[in-house]
N, C-alpha and C positions, 0 to 999 in steps of 0.2 A: 591580591592578585587581580589585576584589571584585565579581564578578557571580555570586552564589551560585546563583540559580535557573537562569541560562543554563548555568553550568558543570555543575550537577547533571543537566541535560538531556543533556549530553555524556557524563558519567560515570554510567552507569546504576546503578552500585553504590550510589549515594546517592539513587536515585529515591524510595525509601520513607522517607527521613529528611531531606528538604530543609530543614526548619525547625531540625533539630538540628546540621546539618553546615555548616561554613564552607569552601568550595572556591574556589580561585583559579586562574585561567589567567594566566600571566605569560610574559615573554620579553625578549630583547635581540636587536637586529639591529645588527651592527657591521661596516662595510665601509670599506675604504680602499685605498690604493696603497702599494707598497713597492719601494724600489730597494736591491739588494744588490750589493756588489763583493767577491767572495771570491777569495782567493789561497791555493790549497792548498800552495804551496811544494813541489810535486812536480816533479822534473825533466821537462821536455818538456810540462808542462801550463801553459797560459796562465791568467791571471786571468779569472774569470767575472763578467760583468755581467748582472744579471737585474732586469727591471722587470715587476711583476705587480700585479694586483688581488688583495687578500687579504681574508679574512673573519676577524673575531674578533681583531684585533691588540691592542686594549685589553681587550675582554671577549668571551669566546667567544659567538658567535651561538647562541641557544638558544630553545626554548620548553618550558614545563612546566606541570604541574598539581600543586598541593599542597593538602591539605585536612586539617582537624581536626574531631573531634567530641568534645564534652564528655560523658563517661560518668558524671559525678557523683562525689562523694566525692574531689574533687581530681584525678581521673584524666582524661587526654586521650589519645585515639588519633588517629593521623594518618599521612599518607603523603606521599612526594615522588616524582614521576615527571618526570624532566628529560632532554630531548633535546639534542643538539648537531648543528648543520648548518653548511654553508658557504653564506653568504649570496651569494657570487659565482657559485655554480653550483647551489645548491639541494640538493646531495647531503648525505646523512647523514654525520656525522663518522666513524662506524665501521660498516662493512658488516655487516648482519645484526643490529645492535643499535638498537632503536627508542629506548630510554632509556639512552643511553651514559653520561651524567653522573651519573645516580642513579636507582635504583628501590628505594625502601626503605619499610618500614612501621615505625612507632615507637609506644611507649607512654610517656607522660610524667606525672609526679606529684611528690609530695613526696620520693620516693626518687631523683629525677633523671630521666634519659631513657635508654631502652633501644631499640635499633633493630636491624633485620635486613634484609639485601638486598644490592644492589650499591651500593657507596659508595666515595668517595675516602678516602685516608688523611688523618688529622689533620695529618700531615707532608706536605701537598700543597696544591694550589690549586684542585681540582675537587670539587664536591659541597658540601652543606650542612655537612659535617663538617670541611672543610679549614680549617686554622688558620695555616699558616706564612707566609701573605702579609703578616702584621703585621711581619715583619722587614725589609721593603724598601718604599721609596716607590713602586716599580714593581710591587709585589704579585707576582703570578705571571703577568703579562701581557707584552705587547710582544715576543713571538717568542722564537726560540732563541738570540739573540745580544745581548740587552740585559742590563742589570744587575738584572733581575728575579730573585727568589729561586730559581726553578727552574733557573737557569743556573749557579749557584755553590754552592747547597745542594741536595743530592740529595733528591728527593721520594719518597714512598712509593707513588705511583701509584694506579690504580683497582683495586678487588678485587671479584670476585663472591663471593657466599655469605659476606658479612661480618656479624659480630656486633659491636655497638658500645655503649658505655655512657658516659654523662656525668653527673657528680655535680651536685647543686644548688650554687649559688654560696654560698661561705662567706667573707664579708667580701671579696668580689672574686675569690676563688680558685675554680677549677674543675679537676677531674681527669678525664682521658679515658682510655679503654682500648678497643682494637680487636683482633679476631682475624679474619683472612681465611682461609677454608677452601680457597681455590683454586677451580679450575674444571676440570670433566671435559671434555677436548678429544676430540672424535670422531676416531677413527682413530689416536690416539696412546696409547691405553690409560691415559690420565690419569684418576685417580679422586679426586674431591673429598675433602679432608681425609686423604689418604694420601700416601705418599712419592713417588708418581708425579705429584704436582702441587706447585707452589710454594705455600707458606703464609706468612701475614704476621702479625706481632705488633707492637703499638704501645702505649705508655703515655705520657701527656703531661699537662701542667698549664698553665693560663693564669691571669694576674692582671690585672684591670682596675680601676683606681681613678682617676677623673678623667682627667687628661692622660696617665697612665702605663698602658701595656699591655706585659705580659711574656709570653713563651712558652718552654716547654721540652718537648722530646719525645725519647724513645728508641724506635727501631723496628728491626725485623729481618725479613729474608726467609729462611725455611727453604727453601733451594733444592731442587728436584726431584732425587731420586737414582735414580728408577726410571721407565722409560718404554719403550713399544713391546715389552713383555714381557721386558725385560732391564735390568740396572743401567745407569745413565748412565755413559759413559766417565769414568774417574777418580772414581767415586762416593765412594771412601774419602777423597778429598782435597777434597770439596766443603764448604767452610766457610760457615756462615750469614753473611749481611751484617749490618752494624751501622751505624747513624747516631745521633749525639747532636747535637741542634740546640738552640741557645739564642739568644734575642734579643728584640727588642721595639721600641717607639717611645715618644717623649715629645713632647707638643705644647706648645711654648713660645709659641704663637700667631703670633709673627713667623716661625717656622719649625718644622716638625714633623720631628724627627730620628729616623732608623731605623738599627738596627744588628743584625747577627746573625753567628753563628759556628757552624761544624759540624765534627765529626770523623766520618770515614766509613771503613769497612773492608769488603773483599770486595764492592765495588760493581761491577756489570757495566758495562763501558764504554758499552754501549748506553743506559744510564740517565743518562749525563753529557752533557747538551746542550752545544752550542757549536761553535766554529769547527772543532774537530777532526773533526766529522761532516760538514762541508761537502763536497759532491760525493764522498762515500765516502772522505774523507781518513784515516779511522781504520784502514784495512786494515793488518795487521801489528803493531798496538799490543797490549799486554797486555790480555787480555779482562777482567781484574778489577783494580781499583785500591784503594788506601787513601791517606788523607791528611787534609787540613783545608782549610777555606775561611773567608773573612771578607768581609762586605759592609757598606758604610756609604752612606747615602743621605739625601736630604731633600726635603721638599715645602714650597715657599715661596709664600705667597699674594701674587700680583702682578696688578693690573689686573682683578680679578674672577675670575681663574683661578688656576692653580698651576704654578709652575716646578718641574720635577722634575730632580734631579741625583743621580748615584750612581756609585760605583766598587766593584769587587769583585775579589778575588784568590783563586785556588785553587791548591793545591800537592799533587800526587799522585804516587804511585809504584806499581809493580806490587805486588799483594797477596802475602802470604806463601805463599798456595796456588799461585801461579804458578811452575811449575818449568821451563818450556821456555825457548827462546832470548830471550823477552821479559821474563824475570824481573827485569832491571835497568832496565826502561823507566821514564821519568819524564815527568810532564806538569805544566806550569804554565800558568795562564790569568790574563789581565788583561781586565777589562771596564770601559769608561767610557761612561756614557749621560747624555743631557740632553734635556729636552723641555718641552712646555707643554700643559696641558689646560684647556680653557675651556668652562664650561657655558652653553649657549644658553637652557636652561630646566631645570626639575626633571628632565626625562626625556631631554634631548638635549644632547650635547656634541661638540666638535671637539678634535682633538689633533694633535700632531706630535712625533716623537722622532728624535734622532740617536744612533747607537751605534757603538762600535768594540770588537771582540773580537779579542784576540791570544793564540794558544796557542803553546807551545813544547814540542817533543817531543824528548827525549834517549833514545838507545837504543844498546846494544852493536852492533846492526845499523845501520851508518852510513847505509844506504839508506833507513832508516825515519825518520831524524832530519829534522825540518823545523819551520818556524814558520808555520803557516797563520793567516790573519787574515780578518776580515770587517768591512767598513764598511757600515752600513745607515741608510736614511732611511725613516721610516714616516709 
C-alpha cells in the first residue's frame, strides 16, 4: 500500500522531501490453530498433546516501513524497518527489539546494492536478504516440524551490525556477500567485531531464468572465544561452523518442483530445529553436529489453490571438535508434510498443513538413545 504522504507524516525524517521519497507502510497478520502430538521417547514421560492458537504459521505476522529516494545519476538510497509480533497476544517477537526482522539502510545503483544494519542471512528465511526459501515448496514457514527448509537445512539466522552486498543481475545471475560483526552484549563483555562476539560470513549466488531458479550459498560462524573477561572454556578447540547449500525449483506449470541439499559442520544443536527439541528432549546430545541433508517437495495447482507435498532427510553425527562422552552421538531425521493453500483474494488466503517429524538418536550412552516424534496439524 503506497500512501506516501501519510507515511511521510509518520516518518519525520522524510518530512522535508515528501515529493522525492517513496515510503510504504506494509504488513501481514497470520493467525491460526495448531495441534501437536509429541513423543519424546524418554522413559517415564508420556506423549504430549498440545492444542493452541498460533501466530505466523505460514508467514510471520509483521508490520514495517520501507522507503526509497532517487538521488539522481542512477543512485537510490533506501531503508527497511520491519517488526515481528504475535497476532494471538500482541507481543513483540523479541523482547527489547522494535524491528526484529530488519533495520537496514541501503544504497543501490549500477554497481549493485550495498546495505548496513540488522539483517537476516541470505541462507535463511527472514528479512529482505533471505534467499534459501526457494529450495522448498514450504519455504521457511509452517513451524519447527514441517518439511520447510529451516528444519532440514541449517539457516544462518539474524545478525546485528551486518554489511551486505548484492551484484547487478548478469543474464539472470546475482552474487551476494555478507559479514555480520556480532553484537555487544551488556554484562558479558562482548565487543562487536572482536573474539568476544560471534561473527558471520556468507557468500552466495542465485540464477533466475523463466521457470528455473537456482541457489548456492556457503556461510560460516566464527564462534566467540572470549567472554566475561576470560577465554571461553575449550577456546583452543572451537572450530568455525560451515554450511554449503544448493538447490532451487523449476515450474512445469502442472507442478512446481523444489529440491535442495546441504552439507554442514560444527553446527550447534540449538540451531537444528525439529522433534529432537520437543519438550527439551535434546539434553545430553552432542552440542555440535556435522552431516548432510536433502529435501524434495512440490506445489501442484488444484481447484484455484495449491497442494503442497514434501519430504526431507537429515543425517548428522557429533562434530570432530566434540571430545566428551557424546563424541559418537548420531542423529537422523525424517520429515513428511502435505497441505493446501487457497487464495480468497490477492491479499487473503486460508491454508491447512499435516506434518510428521521423526528423529532417531544413537549414543554410547544408552540412556540418551531415543526416537522422538511429532505429528502436527495447522
